[in-house]
N, C-alpha and C positions, 0 to 999 in steps of 0.2 A: 244848801241853805235849809234851815228848819224853822218851823213856826210852832209856837207853844199854844195849846188850846186847853182851856180849863172848862170842864163841864160839871154839871150838877146832875147826879143820878138819884132816883128814888132808892131808899134804903134796901128794898128787896132786890133791885137790879144790881146795886153795888155789892151786896153780899154774894149774889149769884156770880157776878164777874170775878170777884175775889176767889171764890171756890173753884171756878172753872180754870182760872189762870194757875192756881196752885196745883190743881190736878194735872195740868199739862206741863208743869215745870217751867212756866213762862211768866213774864211780868204783865200786869194789867195794861200797860201802855202798848206793848207789842200786840196783845189780843185786840185792843181797840183799833190800832192802826191797820191790822189785817182785816178786821171786820169792815172798817170804812172803805178800804180799797176794794174789797169784794162787793160791797153794796154799790159803789160807784161803777164798777165793771158791769155788774148785772143790770144796772140802770141804763148804761150806754147800750148794752146788748139788746135790752127790751125796746129802746128807742129805735135802734137800727132795724130790728125785726118788724116793728110796727110800720116804719117808713117803707120797707121793702115788700110788705105783705100785699099791698094793692097791686104792685107790678107783677108779683108772682101769680096772683089770682088771674090776672089778665092773660097770663101764659098757660093757664090751666093747672098751675101747681097749687094744690089746696092742703096738702099734708107735708109734714116734715120729711117723710120718705120721698115724696115727689121732688122736693128741693135737693135732698141728699143725692138722688139719682142724677139730677141735672148738674150738680157741681163735682161729682165724683168722676 
């Protein structure tokens, strides 16, 4: 199932999106879909990182390297 979403962009952003899509040989819709998917993934990742941060600190893990060592 698909949903259609109409958005309004400032002229400068619309021109930049158009140039970018053309330079990549892609259509604007695909670029926007990929951008939204990436934004949502990064947002979920940041939320997970924030919620796990307190638990990690209690275990003495304060850097990304500490966590990497623990899960590797």
